[in-house]
C-alpha positions as CSV (number, residue, x, y, z in Angstrom):
1,M,174.3,256.8,115.5
2,A,177.2,255.7,117.2
3,D,177.4,254.9,120.6
4,N,173.4,254.1,121.3
5,I,172.1,256.1,124.0
6,P,168.3,254.9,124.4
7,V,166.1,257.7,125.8
8,G,166.4,261.6,123.7
9,S,169.1,260.4,121.3
10,T,169.7,263.4,119.2
11,T,171.5,264.9,115.8
12,E,171.2,268.7,115.4
13,G,174.0,269.3,113.0
14,A,173.6,269.8,109.3
15,I,176.2,268.3,106.5
16,Q,177.2,271.2,104.1
17,V,179.1,269.8,100.8
18,G,179.9,272.6,98.4
19,G,179.5,276.4,97.8
20,D,180.4,279.4,98.9
21,H,180.8,280.4,102.3
22,P,184.2,281.8,104.3
23,A,185.7,279.4,107.2
24,D,184.0,279.9,110.3
25,A,180.9,281.1,108.8
26,R,178.5,280.8,111.3
27,V,180.2,283.8,113.2
28,S,179.9,287.2,113.2
29,A,182.5,289.1,112.2
30,P,186.6,288.1,110.5
31,A,189.1,287.0,112.6
32,S,191.2,289.7,114.6
33,Y,194.0,291.1,116.7
34,D,192.1,294.3,117.1
35,V,189.0,294.2,119.5
36,A,187.1,297.0,117.6
37,D,186.9,294.5,115.0
38,F,184.1,293.0,117.0
39,P,180.6,294.7,118.1
40,V,179.9,293.8,121.8
41,P,177.7,290.2,121.4
42,H,173.5,291.1,121.8
43,G,173.2,287.6,122.4
44,R,171.3,287.3,119.2
45,E,174.2,286.4,117.0
46,E,174.8,282.9,116.2
47,E,177.5,282.0,118.2
48,W,176.9,283.8,120.8
49,R,173.4,282.5,121.0
50,F,173.2,280.0,123.6
51,T,176.1,282.3,125.9
52,P,173.9,283.6,128.7
53,L,176.4,287.5,128.7
54,E,175.2,288.6,131.8
55,R,176.9,286.4,133.3
56,L,180.5,286.5,132.0
57,R,181.0,290.1,134.1
58,G,182.0,292.5,131.2
59,L,184.5,290.3,129.4
60,H,182.3,290.6,126.0
61,N,182.4,294.3,126.2
62,G,185.2,295.9,127.9
63,T,184.4,296.9,131.0
64,A,185.6,293.9,132.9
65,V,189.3,295.5,134.5
66,D,191.9,293.6,135.5
67,D,193.3,294.3,138.6
68,G,195.2,291.4,139.0
69,G,193.1,289.1,140.4
70,V,194.9,285.7,139.9
71,R,198.3,283.9,140.6
72,Y,200.1,281.7,138.1
73,E,202.9,279.6,138.5
74,V,204.5,277.8,135.3
75,F,206.9,274.4,135.8
76,T,209.0,273.6,133.5
77,P,211.3,270.5,133.2
78,A,214.8,270.8,132.8
79,E,214.6,269.9,128.6
80,A,212.8,273.2,127.8
81,T,212.4,276.7,129.0
82,Q,209.6,280.0,129.4
83,E,210.2,282.7,129.2
84,R,207.9,286.3,130.0
85,V,207.4,288.4,126.6
86,G,206.0,291.6,125.3
87,R,203.0,291.9,122.8
88,D,205.7,292.6,119.7
89,D,207.4,289.2,120.4
90,P,207.1,287.5,117.0
91,R,206.0,284.2,118.8
92,L,202.5,285.2,119.0
93,G,199.5,285.4,117.3
94,R,201.8,282.1,114.9
95,A,199.5,279.7,115.4
96,G,195.5,281.7,114.8
97,K,193.8,285.1,115.3
98,P,191.1,286.1,118.0
99,V,188.3,285.1,116.6
100,D,185.5,286.2,119.1
101,R,186.0,289.6,121.0
102,V,186.4,288.4,123.9
103,A,189.4,286.5,122.4
104,A,190.5,289.3,121.6
105,Q,190.0,290.9,124.6
106,A,192.3,289.2,126.1
107,Y,194.3,289.3,123.9
108,S,195.5,292.5,123.9
109,S,194.9,292.8,127.6
110,F,198.2,290.9,128.3
111,E,200.3,292.7,130.3
112,K,203.1,290.1,129.4
113,A,202.4,286.4,127.2
114,T,204.4,283.3,129.0
115,V,206.2,281.5,126.4
116,I,207.3,277.9,126.2
117,T,209.7,276.1,124.4
118,I,210.7,271.9,123.4
119,P,213.6,272.8,121.8
120,K,213.5,269.7,118.4
121,E,214.3,265.5,118.6
122,T,213.4,266.1,122.6
123,V,211.1,264.3,124.9
124,L,211.0,266.2,128.5
125,S,211.2,264.1,131.3
126,E,208.5,265.2,132.7
127,P,205.6,267.8,132.1
128,V,205.0,271.2,132.1
129,R,202.7,272.4,134.1
130,I,201.1,276.1,134.1
131,S,199.1,276.3,137.0
132,V,196.3,279.5,137.0
133,H,194.2,280.3,140.2
134,G,192.1,282.9,141.0
135,Q,192.2,285.1,143.2
136,G,188.5,286.9,143.6
137,G,190.0,289.1,140.8
138,T,189.9,290.0,137.0
139,A,192.8,288.7,134.7
140,Y,194.0,287.9,131.1
141,A,196.9,286.0,130.2
142,H,198.3,285.1,127.0
143,H,200.6,281.1,126.7
144,V,202.7,280.2,123.5
145,V,204.0,276.1,124.1
146,E,206.5,275.8,121.0
147,V,207.6,272.2,120.2
148,G,210.4,271.9,118.0
149,A,210.4,269.7,115.6
150,F,211.0,265.2,115.7
151,A,210.6,266.8,119.9
152,E,207.6,265.2,122.7
153,A,206.0,266.9,125.2
154,I,202.4,266.9,127.2
155,V,201.8,270.0,128.8
156,V,199.4,270.5,132.4
157,L,197.3,273.6,132.2
158,D,195.3,274.0,136.0
159,H,192.4,276.6,136.8
160,T,191.6,276.7,140.1
161,G,189.4,279.1,142.8
162,D,187.9,282.6,142.3
163,A,188.1,284.3,139.4
164,T,187.0,286.2,136.2
165,F,189.9,285.0,133.7
166,G,189.7,285.7,129.7
167,G,193.2,283.7,129.0
168,N,194.2,282.2,125.4
169,V,197.1,279.4,124.5
170,E,199.2,278.6,121.9
171,Y,200.1,275.5,120.8
172,V,203.1,275.2,117.4
173,L,204.3,272.2,117.1
174,G,207.1,271.6,114.3
175,D,207.5,268.4,111.8
176,G,206.6,265.5,113.4
177,A,205.7,266.5,116.9
178,K,203.7,264.8,119.3
179,L,202.4,267.1,121.7
180,T,199.1,266.6,124.4
181,A,197.5,268.9,126.3
182,V,195.2,268.7,129.3
183,S,193.1,271.9,129.8
184,V,191.4,271.7,133.3
185,Q,188.8,273.9,134.6
186,D,188.3,273.6,138.5
187,W,187.1,276.6,139.6
188,D,185.2,277.6,142.5
189,G,181.4,277.6,141.7
190,K,181.7,281.7,141.2
191,A,183.8,281.7,138.7
192,V,183.6,282.8,134.6
193,H,186.5,281.7,132.5
194,A,186.3,282.2,128.2
195,G,188.9,282.3,126.5
196,Q,190.5,280.8,123.1
197,H,193.1,277.4,122.2
198,T,194.3,277.5,118.9
199,A,197.3,274.6,117.8
200,L,199.2,274.7,115.0
201,V,200.0,271.2,113.6
202,G,202.6,270.4,111.3
203,R,203.4,268.3,108.9
204,D,203.2,264.5,110.1
205,A,202.5,266.4,113.6
206,T,200.2,264.8,116.1
207,F,198.7,267.0,118.6
208,K,196.0,266.0,121.3
209,S,193.8,268.3,123.8
210,V,192.3,266.9,126.7
211,I,189.9,269.4,127.8
212,V,187.4,269.2,131.8
213,T,185.7,271.1,133.1
214,F,183.9,270.4,136.2
215,G,184.0,274.0,137.8
216,G,183.1,277.5,137.6
217,D,179.8,279.8,137.0
218,L,180.7,280.0,133.2
219,V,182.7,278.4,131.1
220,R,183.3,279.5,127.9
221,L,186.6,277.5,125.3
222,H,186.4,277.4,121.8
223,P,189.1,275.4,121.0
224,R,190.4,275.5,116.9
225,I,193.7,273.4,115.2
226,N,195.3,274.5,111.8
227,Y,196.4,272.6,109.8
228,A,200.5,273.1,108.6
229,A,201.5,271.3,105.9
230,P,200.6,267.3,105.0
231,G,200.3,264.6,107.4
232,G,199.0,266.4,110.4
233,E,197.1,264.7,113.0
234,A,194.2,266.3,115.8
235,E,192.3,264.4,118.8
236,L,190.4,266.3,120.3
237,Y,188.8,265.2,123.6
238,G,187.4,267.1,125.6
239,L,184.8,265.6,129.4
240,Y,182.8,267.6,131.1
241,F,180.6,267.6,134.7
242,T,177.9,270.5,134.7
243,D,176.2,271.0,138.0
244,N,172.8,272.8,139.4
245,G,173.3,276.4,137.4
246,Q,176.3,275.8,135.8
247,H,176.9,277.0,132.7
248,Q,179.5,274.6,129.7
249,E,180.1,275.9,127.2
250,H,182.5,274.2,124.6
251,R,182.9,275.6,120.5
252,L,185.0,273.4,118.5
253,F,186.8,275.0,114.8
254,V,189.3,271.9,113.0
255,D,189.3,274.2,109.6
256,H,191.0,271.0,106.7
257,A,192.8,273.7,104.6
258,I,195.2,271.1,104.1
259,P,195.2,267.6,102.4
260,H,195.8,264.5,104.1
261,C,195.5,264.9,107.3
262,R,193.6,263.5,110.0
263,S,190.7,264.5,113.0
264,N,189.1,263.2,115.9
265,V,187.1,264.9,117.8
266,V,184.6,263.3,121.4
267,Y,183.6,264.9,124.1
268,K,181.0,263.4,126.1
269,G,179.4,265.5,129.2
270,A,177.1,265.0,132.5
271,L,174.8,266.9,133.6
272,Q,173.2,267.3,137.0
273,G,170.5,270.0,138.9
274,E,168.3,272.7,138.2
275,E,169.3,274.5,135.2
276,A,172.0,273.0,134.1
277,H,173.3,274.2,130.7
278,A,175.8,272.2,129.2
279,V,176.8,273.3,125.3
280,W,179.4,271.5,122.8
281,I,179.2,273.6,119.3
282,G,181.4,270.7,116.6
283,D,182.2,272.3,113.4
284,V,184.9,270.8,110.5
285,L,185.3,272.6,107.7
286,I,187.4,270.6,104.5
287,R,188.0,273.4,102.0
288,A,188.5,272.4,98.5
289,A,192.4,271.7,99.0
290,A,191.7,269.4,101.2
291,E,191.6,266.0,99.7
292,G,192.6,262.8,101.3
293,T,190.9,264.3,104.9
294,D,189.6,262.0,107.1
295,T,188.1,263.4,109.9
296,Y,185.2,261.9,112.7
297,E,183.2,264.1,115.8
298,L,181.3,262.3,118.5
299,N,179.6,264.4,121.4
300,R,177.8,262.4,123.7
301,N,175.6,263.7,126.9
302,L,174.1,262.0,130.2
303,V,171.9,264.1,131.9
304,L,171.3,262.7,135.3
305,T,167.7,265.0,136.6
306,D,165.3,266.3,135.7
307,G,165.9,270.2,134.5
308,A,169.4,269.7,133.4
309,R,169.7,271.1,128.8
310,V,171.8,270.3,126.4
311,D,172.2,272.1,123.3
312,S,175.1,269.5,120.9
313,V,175.1,270.8,118.1
314,P,177.8,269.1,115.0
315,N,178.8,271.0,111.5
316,L,180.3,269.4,109.1
317,E,181.1,271.3,105.4
318,I,183.1,269.6,102.8
319,E,184.0,271.6,99.7
320,T,186.3,268.1,97.9
321,G,184.2,265.5,97.0
322,E,188.3,263.4,97.1
323,I,188.6,262.7,101.2
324,V,188.9,259.8,102.4
325,G,185.8,259.8,105.2
326,A,184.4,262.3,106.7
327,G,180.8,262.0,109.7
328,H,179.9,262.8,112.9
329,A,177.2,262.3,115.2
330,S,175.6,263.9,118.6
331,A,173.4,261.5,121.3
332,T,171.8,263.9,124.8
333,G,170.0,260.5,127.0
334,R,169.2,259.4,130.9
335,F,170.6,256.3,132.0
336,E,169.6,252.8,130.6
337,D,167.5,251.0,133.6
338,E,169.1,248.4,131.9
339,Q,172.7,249.0,133.0
340,L,171.0,249.7,136.6
341,F,169.6,246.7,137.1
342,Y,172.0,244.7,136.6
343,L,174.3,246.2,138.7
344,M,172.3,246.0,141.3
345,A,171.0,242.6,140.9
346,R,174.2,241.5,141.3
347,G,174.1,243.1,144.4
348,I,176.0,246.1,144.7
349,P,174.0,249.1,146.2
350,A,172.1,251.9,143.9
351,D,174.2,255.2,144.7
352,E,177.2,253.0,143.8
353,A,176.0,251.2,140.6
354,R,176.0,254.6,139.5
355,R,178.4,256.3,140.0
356,L,180.3,252.8,138.3
357,V,177.8,254.0,134.5
358,V,179.1,257.6,135.3
359,R,182.6,257.0,135.4
360,G,182.2,253.4,132.2
361,F,180.7,256.0,130.6
362,F,183.8,259.1,130.9
363,A,186.8,256.3,131.3
364,E,188.5,256.3,127.7
365,L,188.2,259.8,127.8
366,V,190.3,259.8,131.8
367,Q,192.4,257.4,129.7
368,Q,194.1,259.1,127.3
369,I,195.1,261.6,129.4
370,N,198.3,260.4,130.6
371,L,199.4,261.0,133.7
372,P,198.0,258.2,137.5
373,E,197.7,261.1,139.5
374,L,196.0,263.6,137.5
375,Q,193.4,261.0,135.8
376,E,193.0,259.7,139.8
377,R,192.2,263.5,141.0
378,L,189.5,263.5,137.9
379,L,188.0,260.4,138.6
380,E,188.2,262.0,142.3
381,K,185.8,265.0,141.2
382,I,183.6,263.2,139.6
383,D,182.9,260.6,143.0
384,T,182.7,264.2,145.0
385,E,180.1,265.4,141.9
386,L,177.6,262.4,142.2
387,E,177.8,261.6,146.2
388,A,176.8,265.7,146.3
389,S,173.8,265.1,144.3
390,V,172.7,261.7,146.0
């Protein structure tokens, strides 16, 4: 197991080799754009067993009504374009279909989708910024980001305010393209957010996803990676801070169906307070045709107080032995007393020592963002969360 955490360290996932299991064997229905193809979940299904359905406010059963309670702002630098399109636009759905009822409901409910295009061989001078601010209502949304061949871009999605929100995002990378996508969930305390983020990675293209979740009563995100051609690389990073009563769930799926592609997953979470609940599911499938695959996934959780709960399940399914490497690890534990003692013995107060340990725990993920102003904002948010618990 990588990265030792001495108290309560566990690896709960499984490695399966061979077999006739279909992709996403842990879901109850095949991917589809049609809501009717997905039964209403009851909580007994594998993909819903950790989710408190009563807190989804009808996103899962069709009773949530879009009343337009969300304000959108999109900034694109001069080199990129943005459009509002109908659902008949052929660019929608290229990255992949919805895989659960909420994602299908969001796909069938939006009025207009936002398509952002970065032309081939273009390097953006500034990031694309998509702001979603809840104003107390319910809304569905769909965003598509297309990055042309050998183009480079950073896209930031920022979710704030109070809303019941179902939103899907597609990322389509051309050959040799490089995209960093940062999604921040900094909702107010009563917000609900569920959605699917799907990337289609082209030949020799590089996709980096950084998902940061702080706010909301319930957040359930489903990042997914598909490869279009050999040589694609995907890096998936995640940071979450789960507070008193919050439910934060991240369910990843990396589909290695193409040979000679690479993926690396690192998610870290901190939890504090009664009934704080974090769920991390990391599914990686290496199909029989995906020779030369190199993949690894890691989830680490730091429990700061009694009463918090973590469910961490890494799953790795391998259908070919001709791979470069594959592995996974999961660890959950408390503060190391030795770390705190070391800092306090050098004159650092206990609260400050605690803050430094948590900052260090998250440091490698914050550094992946490469936007100083956003990095500082997230570190300040971590400090605020810690101060609230003192």
